[in-house]
ZADO-1210 file (C-alpha; in nm, 4 decimals, padded with zeros to 6 digits):
<atoms>
<atom x="00.0118" y="00.0037" z="-00.0038" code="UNK" pos="1"/>
<atom x="00.2962" y="00.2468" z="00.0603" code="UNK" pos="2"/>
<atom x="00.4740" y="00.1811" z="-00.2441" code="UNK" pos="3"/>
<atom x="00.1370" y="00.2479" z="-00.4522" code="UNK" pos="4"/>
<atom x="00.1101" y="00.5611" z="-00.2761" code="UNK" pos="5"/>
<atom x="00.4383" y="00.6598" z="-00.3345" code="UNK" pos="6"/>
<atom x="00.4423" y="00.6067" z="-00.6961" code="UNK" pos="7"/>
<atom x="00.0895" y="00.7750" z="-00.7337" code="UNK" pos="8"/>
<atom x="00.2422" y="01.0873" z="-00.5562" code="UNK" pos="9"/>
<atom x="00.5211" y="01.0538" z="-00.7915" code="UNK" pos="10"/>
<atom x="00.3242" y="01.0324" z="-01.0798" code="UNK" pos="11"/>
<atom x="00.1086" y="01.3475" z="-00.9956" code="UNK" pos="12"/>
<atom x="00.3908" y="01.5555" z="-00.9305" code="UNK" pos="13"/>
<atom x="00.5802" y="01.4688" z="-01.2493" code="UNK" pos="14"/>
<atom x="00.2726" y="01.5625" z="-01.4643" code="UNK" pos="15"/>
<atom x="00.2616" y="01.9033" z="-01.2642" code="UNK" pos="16"/>
<atom x="00.6021" y="01.9613" z="-01.4050" code="UNK" pos="17"/>
<atom x="00.5692" y="01.8747" z="-01.7627" code="UNK" pos="18"/>
<atom x="00.2299" y="02.1091" z="-01.7844" code="UNK" pos="19"/>
<atom x="00.3969" y="02.3971" z="-01.6282" code="UNK" pos="20"/>
<atom x="00.6492" y="02.5246" z="-01.9273" code="UNK" pos="21"/>
<atom x="00.6819" y="02.9130" z="-01.8586" code="UNK" pos="22"/>
<atom x="00.6103" y="03.1031" z="-02.1598" code="UNK" pos="23"/>
<atom x="00.7908" y="03.4244" z="-02.2646" code="UNK" pos="24"/>
<atom x="01.0066" y="03.5869" z="-02.5256" code="UNK" pos="25"/>
<atom x="01.3569" y="03.4550" z="-02.6576" code="UNK" pos="26"/>
<atom x="01.6144" y="03.7028" z="-02.7607" code="UNK" pos="27"/>
<atom x="01.8755" y="03.5786" z="-02.9998" code="UNK" pos="28"/>
<atom x="02.2104" y="03.7655" z="-03.0676" code="UNK" pos="29"/>
<atom x="02.3682" y="03.7158" z="-03.4089" code="UNK" pos="30"/>
<atom x="02.7075" y="03.7583" z="-03.3532" code="UNK" pos="31"/>
<atom x="02.7655" y="03.6079" z="-03.0232" code="UNK" pos="32"/>
<atom x="02.5235" y="03.2967" z="-03.0016" code="UNK" pos="33"/>
<atom x="02.3877" y="03.4678" z="-02.6969" code="UNK" pos="34"/>
<atom x="02.0328" y="03.3863" z="-02.5947" code="UNK" pos="35"/>
<atom x="01.8001" y="03.5693" z="-02.3527" code="UNK" pos="36"/>
<atom x="01.4630" y="03.4726" z="-02.2388" code="UNK" pos="37"/>
<atom x="01.2148" y="03.6959" z="-02.0732" code="UNK" pos="38"/>
<atom x="00.9662" y="03.5347" z="-01.9084" code="UNK" pos="39"/>
<atom x="00.5785" y="03.6487" z="-01.9311" code="UNK" pos="40"/>
<atom x="00.4625" y="03.9030" z="-01.6723" code="UNK" pos="41"/>
<atom x="00.7885" y="04.0899" z="-01.6908" code="UNK" pos="42"/>
<atom x="00.8825" y="04.4721" z="-01.6891" code="UNK" pos="43"/>
<atom x="01.0024" y="04.5774" z="-02.0315" code="UNK" pos="44"/>
<atom x="00.9987" y="04.8741" z="-02.2329" code="UNK" pos="45"/>
<atom x="00.9495" y="04.8045" z="-02.6207" code="UNK" pos="46"/>
<atom x="00.9956" y="05.0385" z="-02.9323" code="UNK" pos="47"/>
<atom x="00.7749" y="04.9644" z="-03.2424" code="UNK" pos="48"/>
<atom x="00.8639" y="05.0766" z="-03.6370" code="UNK" pos="49"/>
<atom x="00.6298" y="05.3694" z="-03.5915" code="UNK" pos="50"/>
<atom x="00.8157" y="05.5358" z="-03.3033" code="UNK" pos="51"/>
<atom x="00.5529" y="05.4096" z="-03.0243" code="UNK" pos="52"/>
<atom x="00.6954" y="05.3408" z="-02.6758" code="UNK" pos="53"/>
<atom x="00.5228" y="05.0868" z="-02.4580" code="UNK" pos="54"/>
<atom x="00.6468" y="04.9959" z="-02.1077" code="UNK" pos="55"/>
<atom x="00.4950" y="04.7752" z="-01.8739" code="UNK" pos="56"/>
<atom x="00.4630" y="04.3801" z="-01.7966" code="UNK" pos="57"/>
<atom x="00.3732" y="04.1786" z="-02.1098" code="UNK" pos="58"/>
<atom x="00.1543" y="03.8873" z="-02.1724" code="UNK" pos="59"/>
<atom x="00.1493" y="03.6825" z="-02.4306" code="UNK" pos="60"/>
<atom x="-00.1584" y="03.6985" z="-02.7000" code="UNK" pos="61"/>
<atom x="-00.0540" y="03.4191" z="-02.9465" code="UNK" pos="62"/>
<atom x="00.2437" y="03.3183" z="-03.1370" code="UNK" pos="63"/>
<atom x="00.2824" y="03.6448" z="-03.3071" code="UNK" pos="64"/>
<atom x="00.1562" y="03.9135" z="-03.0679" code="UNK" pos="65"/>
<atom x="00.2289" y="04.0345" z="-02.7241" code="UNK" pos="66"/>
<atom x="00.0067" y="04.2818" z="-02.4930" code="UNK" pos="67"/>
<atom x="00.1687" y="04.5610" z="-02.2968" code="UNK" pos="68"/>
<atom x="-00.1135" y="04.7421" z="-02.0763" code="UNK" pos="69"/>
<atom x="-00.3995" y="04.6403" z="-02.2836" code="UNK" pos="70"/>
<atom x="-00.2260" y="04.7258" z="-02.5877" code="UNK" pos="71"/>
<atom x="-00.1539" y="04.4618" z="-02.8596" code="UNK" pos="72"/>
<atom x="00.2056" y="04.4780" z="-03.0423" code="UNK" pos="73"/>
<atom x="00.2868" y="04.2409" z="-03.3273" code="UNK" pos="74"/>
<atom x="00.6431" y="04.1221" z="-03.3081" code="UNK" pos="75"/>
<atom x="00.7353" y="04.2097" z="-03.6535" code="UNK" pos="76"/>
<atom x="00.6847" y="04.5480" z="-03.5580" code="UNK" pos="77"/>
<atom x="00.9278" y="04.6076" z="-03.2889" code="UNK" pos="78"/>
<atom x="01.2405" y="04.7706" z="-03.3361" code="UNK" pos="79"/>
<atom x="01.3897" y="04.7617" z="-02.9581" code="UNK" pos="80"/>
<atom x="01.3179" y="04.5553" z="-02.6509" code="UNK" pos="81"/>
<atom x="01.4570" y="04.6364" z="-02.2824" code="UNK" pos="82"/>
<atom x="01.4474" y="04.4933" z="-02.0036" code="UNK" pos="83"/>
<atom x="01.3134" y="04.7242" z="-01.6867" code="UNK" pos="84"/>
<atom x="01.2987" y="04.5377" z="-01.3735" code="UNK" pos="85"/>
<atom x="01.2073" y="04.7678" z="-01.0739" code="UNK" pos="86"/>
<atom x="01.5482" y="04.7643" z="-00.9357" code="UNK" pos="87"/>
<atom x="01.6568" y="04.9232" z="-01.2640" code="UNK" pos="88"/>
<atom x="01.3797" y="05.1524" z="-01.2362" code="UNK" pos="89"/>
<atom x="01.4863" y="05.2892" z="-00.9333" code="UNK" pos="90"/>
<atom x="01.8756" y="05.2537" z="-00.9670" code="UNK" pos="91"/>
<atom x="01.8923" y="05.4381" z="-01.3553" code="UNK" pos="92"/>
<atom x="01.8854" y="05.8002" z="-01.2341" code="UNK" pos="93"/>
<atom x="02.0926" y="05.7446" z="-00.9302" code="UNK" pos="94"/>
<atom x="02.3351" y="05.5329" z="-01.0723" code="UNK" pos="95"/>
<atom x="02.4340" y="05.8259" z="-01.3409" code="UNK" pos="96"/>
<atom x="02.4097" y="06.1078" z="-01.0677" code="UNK" pos="97"/>
<atom x="02.6653" y="05.8992" z="-00.8579" code="UNK" pos="98"/>
<atom x="02.9020" y="05.8863" z="-01.1374" code="UNK" pos="99"/>
<atom x="02.8332" y="06.2649" z="-01.2295" code="UNK" pos="100"/>
<atom x="02.9461" y="06.3053" z="-00.8460" code="UNK" pos="101"/>
<atom x="03.2299" y="06.0923" z="-00.8818" code="UNK" pos="102"/>
<atom x="03.3907" y="06.2531" z="-01.1826" code="UNK" pos="103"/>
<atom x="03.3410" y="06.6092" z="-01.0566" code="UNK" pos="104"/>
<atom x="03.4783" y="06.5189" z="-00.6882" code="UNK" pos="105"/>
<atom x="03.7418" y="06.3313" z="-00.8638" code="UNK" pos="106"/>
<atom x="03.8129" y="06.6458" z="-01.0673" code="UNK" pos="107"/>
<atom x="03.8433" y="06.8500" z="-00.7861" code="UNK" pos="108"/>
<atom x="04.0535" y="06.5996" z="-00.5870" code="UNK" pos="109"/>
<atom x="04.2960" y="06.5671" z="-00.8545" code="UNK" pos="110"/>
<atom x="04.3248" y="06.9523" z="-00.8997" code="UNK" pos="111"/>
<atom x="04.4730" y="06.9559" z="-00.5596" code="UNK" pos="112"/>
<atom x="04.7747" y="06.7592" z="-00.7207" code="UNK" pos="113"/>
<atom x="05.0044" y="06.5652" z="-00.4461" code="UNK" pos="114"/>
<atom x="04.8899" y="06.2249" z="-00.3031" code="UNK" pos="115"/>
<atom x="04.5301" y="06.3261" z="-00.3671" code="UNK" pos="116"/>
<atom x="04.5727" y="06.3198" z="-00.7378" code="UNK" pos="117"/>
<atom x="04.5971" y="05.9223" z="-00.7493" code="UNK" pos="118"/>
<atom x="04.2498" y="05.9031" z="-00.5400" code="UNK" pos="119"/>
<atom x="04.1201" y="06.1775" z="-00.7884" code="UNK" pos="120"/>
<atom x="04.1663" y="05.9525" z="-01.0852" code="UNK" pos="121"/>
<atom x="04.0353" y="05.6597" z="-00.9146" code="UNK" pos="122"/>
<atom x="03.7091" y="05.8626" z="-00.8519" code="UNK" pos="123"/>
<atom x="03.7469" y="05.9858" z="-01.2275" code="UNK" pos="124"/>
<atom x="03.7574" y="05.6559" z="-01.3962" code="UNK" pos="125"/>
<atom x="03.5035" y="05.4631" z="-01.1463" code="UNK" pos="126"/>
<atom x="03.2830" y="05.7956" z="-01.2197" code="UNK" pos="127"/>
<atom x="03.2972" y="05.7354" z="-01.6006" code="UNK" pos="128"/>
<atom x="03.2163" y="05.3622" z="-01.6021" code="UNK" pos="129"/>
<atom x="02.9260" y="05.4167" z="-01.3786" code="UNK" pos="130"/>
<atom x="02.7883" y="05.6571" z="-01.6015" code="UNK" pos="131"/>
<atom x="02.8335" y="05.4720" z="-01.9314" code="UNK" pos="132"/>
<atom x="02.7138" y="05.1101" z="-01.7861" code="UNK" pos="133"/>
<atom x="02.3861" y="05.2437" z="-01.7042" code="UNK" pos="134"/>
<atom x="02.3443" y="05.3916" z="-02.0043" code="UNK" pos="135"/>
<atom x="02.4289" y="05.0955" z="-02.2278" code="UNK" pos="136"/>
<atom x="02.2901" y="04.7991" z="-02.0122" code="UNK" pos="137"/>
<atom x="02.0329" y="04.5723" z="-02.1231" code="UNK" pos="138"/>
<atom x="01.9041" y="04.6639" z="-02.4732" code="UNK" pos="139"/>
<atom x="01.8244" y="04.4360" z="-02.7532" code="UNK" pos="140"/>
<atom x="01.7699" y="04.5772" z="-03.0729" code="UNK" pos="141"/>
<atom x="01.5834" y="04.3928" z="-03.3555" code="UNK" pos="142"/>
<atom x="01.8834" y="04.4214" z="-03.6086" code="UNK" pos="143"/>
<atom x="02.1460" y="04.2511" z="-03.4010" code="UNK" pos="144"/>
<atom x="01.9606" y="03.9493" z="-03.3400" code="UNK" pos="145"/>
<atom x="01.6098" y="03.7791" z="-03.3948" code="UNK" pos="146"/>
<atom x="01.3153" y="03.8181" z="-03.1415" code="UNK" pos="147"/>
<atom x="01.0597" y="03.5430" z="-03.1254" code="UNK" pos="148"/>
<atom x="00.7908" y="03.4091" z="-02.8616" code="UNK" pos="149"/>
<atom x="00.8557" y="03.0240" z="-02.6740" code="UNK" pos="150"/>
</atoms>
């Protein structure tokens, strides 16, 4: 009786795993052979061929269409998709601001000369890196790869 119960329990849980495949958008890069997967209900920013910008959590309507905030978007009209997590939403204005503060502070410290110039150069380089990294991250353009639903 115990073996029957265990085998029944195992078969019940194995079937739920089979039917619980996650849906989402597959982003393939042409030159890097890199594949990114955006799960359904993730926060994204989409730019279409007519210049419209949609921002929010997406859901899959069918194999060629997604919906963001009750607006349907055909995948063949998408130019760019960018991930927009809540952390990046909060951090995107803060990180460049800190980078600019590091650049200004590094310039002021480096201008004093002496041993502080080394610390100033360190602040300058980290400020430039923070500012540039926040501006170029998580962008997926259609011309650089392939966008499809899975």
